[in-house]
C-alpha positions in Angstrom: 43.8 41.2 97.8 43.5 37.5 97.0 40.5 36.5 95.1 39.6 32.9 94.2 37.9 32.3 90.7 35.8 29.1 90.1 32.9 28.0 88.1 30.6 25.3 86.8 30.1 23.3 89.9 26.8 21.7 88.4 25.8 20.7 91.8 22.9 18.1 91.4 24.2 16.5 88.2 22.9 13.1 87.4 25.8 11.0 85.8 23.6 8.7 83.9 21.8 7.3 86.8 24.1 8.2 89.6 24.2 11.4 91.5 27.6 13.2 92.2 26.8 14.3 95.9 29.9 12.7 97.5 32.3 14.2 95.0 30.7 17.5 95.1 31.0 17.4 99.0 34.8 16.6 98.8 35.3 19.3 96.3 33.4 22.1 98.1 35.3 21.1 101.5 38.5 21.4 99.6 37.5 24.9 98.5 36.8 25.9 101.9 40.2 24.6 103.3 41.9 26.3 100.5 40.2 29.7 101.4 41.4 29.2 105.0 45.0 28.1 104.1 45.5 30.9 101.6 43.7 33.6 103.3 41.3 34.2 100.3 39.5 37.5 100.8 37.2 37.4 97.8 35.4 34.5 95.9 33.9 34.6 92.5 31.6 31.6 91.1 31.1 32.3 87.3 27.8 30.5 86.8 26.2 27.1 86.7 26.2 26.6 90.2 23.5 24.0 89.7 23.1 21.4 86.8 19.4 22.1 86.4 16.8 24.7 87.1 15.1 22.8 89.9 18.0 21.1 91.7 17.4 18.2 94.2 17.3 19.0 98.0 20.9 17.7 98.4 22.3 20.0 96.0 20.9 22.9 97.6 21.9 21.8 100.9 25.6 21.4 99.7 25.3 25.3 98.3 24.0 26.6 101.6 26.4 24.7 103.8 29.4 25.8 101.8 28.5 29.4 102.0 27.6 28.8 105.9 31.2 27.3 106.2 32.7 30.6 105.0 30.9 32.9 107.6 34.0 32.6 109.8 36.6 32.3 107.0 39.0 35.1 105.7 36.8 35.5 102.7 34.9 38.9 103.3 33.2 38.8 100.0 31.6 36.3 97.9 30.0 36.8 94.4 27.8 34.4 92.5 26.4 34.9 89.2 23.9 32.5 87.2 24.8 30.3 84.3 22.7 29.0 81.5 21.8 25.8 83.6 20.9 28.0 86.6 17.3 29.2 87.5 17.6 33.1 87.9 14.6 33.0 90.0 16.0 30.3 92.4 19.4 31.9 92.8 17.9 35.3 93.4 15.2 34.5 95.8 17.4 34.8 98.9 19.8 37.5 97.6 18.7 40.1 100.1 19.2 37.9 102.9 22.7 36.6 101.4 23.7 40.3 100.9 23.7 40.9 104.5 26.3 38.4 104.9 28.5 39.8 102.0 27.2 37.2 99.6 26.3 38.9 96.3 24.0 36.9 93.9 23.3 38.4 90.3 21.0 35.5 88.8 20.0 37.3 85.8 20.7 40.5 83.8 19.5 43.5 85.8 17.3 46.7 85.0 18.9 49.2 85.4 22.3 47.7 84.3 24.1 49.4 87.2 22.7 46.9 89.6 25.2 44.5 88.1 28.2 46.5 89.5 29.1 45.2 92.9 31.4 47.1 95.3 33.3 45.2 97.7 34.3 47.3 100.8 36.1 46.7 103.9 35.0 47.2 107.4 36.1 50.9 107.3 33.7 51.2 104.4 36.7 51.7 102.0 36.5 50.3 98.6 38.6 47.2 97.9 37.5 46.0 94.6 34.6 46.6 91.9 33.0 43.7 90.0 30.9 43.9 86.8 28.8 40.9 87.8 27.6 39.7 84.3 25.5 36.4 84.6 24.6 34.2 81.6 22.8 37.0 79.2 19.5 35.3 78.0 18.2 36.0 74.6 15.6 38.4 76.0 18.2 40.3 77.9 20.1 41.2 74.6 17.7 41.7 71.7 14.1 42.1 70.5 12.5 40.0 67.9 12.4 41.3 64.3 10.1 40.0 61.8 11.7 38.5 58.8 15.4 38.5 60.0 17.6 35.6 58.8 19.2 33.1 61.2 22.6 34.9 60.4 21.1 38.4 61.3 19.6 37.0 64.6 23.0 35.6 65.7 24.6 39.0 64.9 22.2 40.8 66.8 22.8 38.5 69.9 26.6 39.0 69.6 26.1 42.7 69.3 24.0 42.9 72.4 26.8 40.8 74.3 29.4 43.3 73.2 27.1 46.4 74.0 26.3 44.9 77.7 30.2 44.6 78.4 31.0 48.0 77.0 28.0 49.8 78.7 29.2 48.5 82.0 32.8 49.3 81.1 32.2 52.9 80.3 30.2 53.5 83.6 32.9 51.7 85.5 35.8 53.6 83.9 34.0 57.0 84.4 33.3 56.2 88.1 35.9 53.9 89.4 39.0 54.1 87.3 40.8 56.7 89.5 40.9 54.2 92.5 44.0 51.8 92.9 41.7 48.7 93.3 41.0 45.5 91.1 38.2 46.1 88.5 37.0 42.6 87.3 34.0 41.3 85.2 32.4 37.9 84.8 30.9 36.0 82.0 29.1 32.8 81.2 29.6 32.5 77.4 31.8 31.0 74.6 35.0 32.9 73.8 36.4 32.6 70.1 39.2 30.0 70.3 37.9 28.3 73.5 38.5 24.6 73.9 35.9 22.4 75.2 36.4 18.8 76.3 33.5 17.6 74.3 30.9 18.9 72.0 29.2 21.7 73.9 26.4 23.5 72.9 26.7 27.2 72.0 24.2 28.8 74.5 23.4 31.5 72.1 22.8 29.6 68.9 24.9 30.2 65.7 28.6 29.4 65.5 30.6 29.0 68.6 32.3 32.3 68.8 30.1 34.7 71.1 33.0 37.3 71.3 36.7 37.5 71.0 38.7 37.9 74.5 40.3 41.0 73.1 36.8 42.6 73.0 36.4 42.9 76.8 36.9 46.6 77.5 40.5 47.3 79.0 39.1 48.7 82.1 38.8 45.4 83.4 41.8 43.9 85.1 40.5 40.4 84.9 37.8 38.6 83.2 36.4 35.6 85.3 34.5 33.2 82.9 32.4 30.2 83.2 30.6 27.7 80.8 33.6 25.9 79.2 34.6 23.0 81.4 38.3 23.2 80.6 40.5 25.6 82.3 42.2 28.0 80.0 43.4 31.5 79.3 43.5 33.9 76.5 45.8 36.7 75.2 49.2 37.8 76.1 48.2 39.1 79.5 45.9 36.0 80.1 43.6 38.2 81.9 40.6 36.5 80.4 40.2 32.9 81.9 37.7 30.0 82.2 38.4 28.3 85.5 36.8 25.1 84.2 34.5 22.7 86.0 35.1 21.6 89.6 34.8 18.0 89.0 34.8 15.9 85.6 31.3 16.0 84.4 31.4 13.4 81.5 33.8 10.7 80.4 35.3 13.2 77.7 36.7 15.3 80.6 38.9 12.5 82.3 42.0 13.9 80.6 41.4 17.5 81.7 43.3 18.7 85.0 40.6 20.4 87.3 41.7 23.6 88.9 40.8 27.0 90.5 42.6 30.3 90.1 44.0 32.4 93.0 44.5 36.0 91.9 46.8 38.1 93.7 46.4 41.9 93.5 48.6 44.7 94.8 46.3 47.6 94.3 44.8 47.1 90.8 47.9 45.3 89.6 47.6 41.6 89.1 50.7 40.5 90.5 50.3 36.7 90.2 47.7 34.0 89.0 48.2 30.7 90.7 46.6 27.5 89.4 45.3 25.4 92.2 44.8 21.7 91.3 41.6 20.3 92.3 42.1 16.3 92.9 39.8 13.8 91.1 37.9 12.2 94.0 36.3 9.7 91.8 38.0 8.4 88.4 36.2 8.3 85.4 37.6 6.0 83.0 37.0 4.9 79.3 38.5 1.4 78.2 38.4 0.7 74.5 39.6 -2.0 72.3 38.8 -5.7 71.5 37.1 -7.8 74.2 40.3 -9.3 75.1 42.0 -5.8 75.3 39.2 -4.6 77.4 39.3 -7.4 79.8 43.1 -7.1 80.4 42.8 -3.3 80.6 40.0 -3.7 83.3 42.2 -6.0 85.4 45.1 -3.6 85.2 43.0 -0.6 86.2 41.6 -2.8 89.1 45.1 -3.6 90.3 46.1 0.0 90.9 44.9 0.0 94.5 42.2 1.5 96.8 40.6 4.7 95.8 38.6 7.2 98.0 35.4 6.7 95.7 34.7 3.8 93.5 35.8 4.5 90.0 33.2 4.7 87.2 34.1 3.0 83.9 32.9 3.2 80.4 33.7 0.2 78.1 33.7 0.3 74.5 34.3 -3.0 72.6 35.4 -3.1 69.0 34.2 -6.1 67.0 33.2 -7.3 63.4 30.4 -9.5 65.0 27.7 -9.1 67.6 28.8 -10.7 70.9 26.0 -12.0 72.8 25.4 -11.1 76.4 28.4 -8.8 76.5 26.9 -6.8 79.4 26.3 -9.9 81.5 30.0 -11.2 80.6 31.7 -7.9 81.7 29.6 -7.4 84.8 30.6 -10.9 85.9 34.1 -10.3 85.1 34.2 -7.0 87.2 31.7 -8.0 90.1 34.8 -8.3 92.7 36.7 -5.4 91.2 37.0 -2.0 92.7 35.2 -0.2 89.9 31.4 0.2 88.6 30.7 -0.4 85.0 28.5 2.5 84.0 28.3 2.1 80.3 29.1 -0.7 77.9 28.9 -0.1 74.0 29.5 -2.5 71.2 31.2 -1.0 68.2 30.8 -3.2 65.1 30.4 -2.6 61.3 26.9 -3.7 60.4 26.0 -3.9 56.7 22.9 -4.3 55.0 23.3 -5.4 51.3 26.0 -2.9 50.0 25.2 0.0 52.5 26.7 0.5 55.9 23.9 1.4 58.5 24.8 3.9 61.0 23.2 2.5 64.5 22.8 5.2 67.1 21.9 4.5 70.7 19.4 6.9 72.1 21.3 6.9 75.5 24.3 8.4 73.7 22.5 11.4 72.4 21.7 14.6 74.3 18.3 16.4 73.9 19.5 18.6 71.1 20.9 15.8 69.1 17.5 13.9 69.6 15.9 17.2 68.3 18.0 17.4 65.2 17.3 13.8 64.4 13.5 14.2 64.8 13.7 17.4 62.5 15.6 15.2 59.9 13.1 12.4 60.0 10.3 14.9 59.2 12.2 16.5 56.6 12.9 19.9 58.0 14.7 22.1 55.4 18.4 22.9 56.6 17.7 26.5 56.2 15.1 26.5 58.8 17.1 24.5 61.3 18.3 27.8 63.0 15.0 29.2 63.9 13.7 25.8 64.9 16.6 25.1 67.2 16.3 28.6 68.8 12.5 27.8 69.4 13.3 24.3 70.8 15.9 26.0 73.2 13.5 28.8 74.3 10.8 26.3 75.0 13.1 24.1 76.9 14.2 26.9 79.0 10.7 28.2 79.5 9.5 24.7 80.6 12.6 24.4 83.2 11.6 27.8 84.6 8.0 26.7 85.1 9.4 23.7 87.1 11.0 25.9 89.7 7.8 28.2 90.0 
């Protein structure tokens, strides 16, 4: 059985002030072609299908058009699990209708937990694979608040909740399905110990970055299909635990990452081969950094590399010891006839007031959580309270996103 593992599409993402519709459309079209060419029989999308809880209409259209394109494909089974960016309510809304088309959706943790166990059967009603479809596990899925607990104790309770969830599913599956010669797979949307991210990436459960170790997944699972980290990577000697990475580069920090998806080739329950399929970059994201002269020369060289399918987006960082008046006007004029678009221009210089260097921060360079941290610092929030403040902020932000969908 051939199964395709992908994740972190982030449909509807705004890149600064630009949407990514053209890139996502090309990437999803490539996946459809790949499924036909490689005769893929099962598809797993491990979370973050959308970038925000209430995605724009074009993002929803891309999603449903993709699923429609697979109706006559060799792909008999499709599994979609929710990520921390997804709205469980939005993903789950059409799940009964999609289930009739062999598209299984698990937007949030289920009660009872057995509902997360998905059986893939052929036309003769014979079992072909079993998937423990674990979505992003929200705080409320894992624990109950305990009055007076410390930040460390809270983190440990969340971590224990994640492990218990997987081991509970593993025990049920081992007892019921281990006798069958079929693939047994689980999914996840979390931060594995030792995972390498392309950029600073918030730990979705708070605390340190290590939600669990790759070796802690129950042995009953022949493969662990992960999402959340945008760089493709594998863990352990058997490399059965894998992040497929994001489908397209989602920030300038991901420009050096090779985007890909995995094809799993199972013979019975034995994973014979894992093939990495590169996903081409349809729009180059490029960071050019140096002195003004070096930047100008690099922009000219980059433009001379020929035509591209989609206009590249470029970030420029100019290093200087003094302020350069109207730098943005100068660079926009320089590049107006080039086959590129300047998305971001930053001036990096040393500014001294008396004998102290002042760190200048552009609000546009900060994410929401960093702005929250700096606001807390400005009000003198004690460091030992930051864990609880951050947890409260993220829970409130998630609740507000959910209200937008409703």
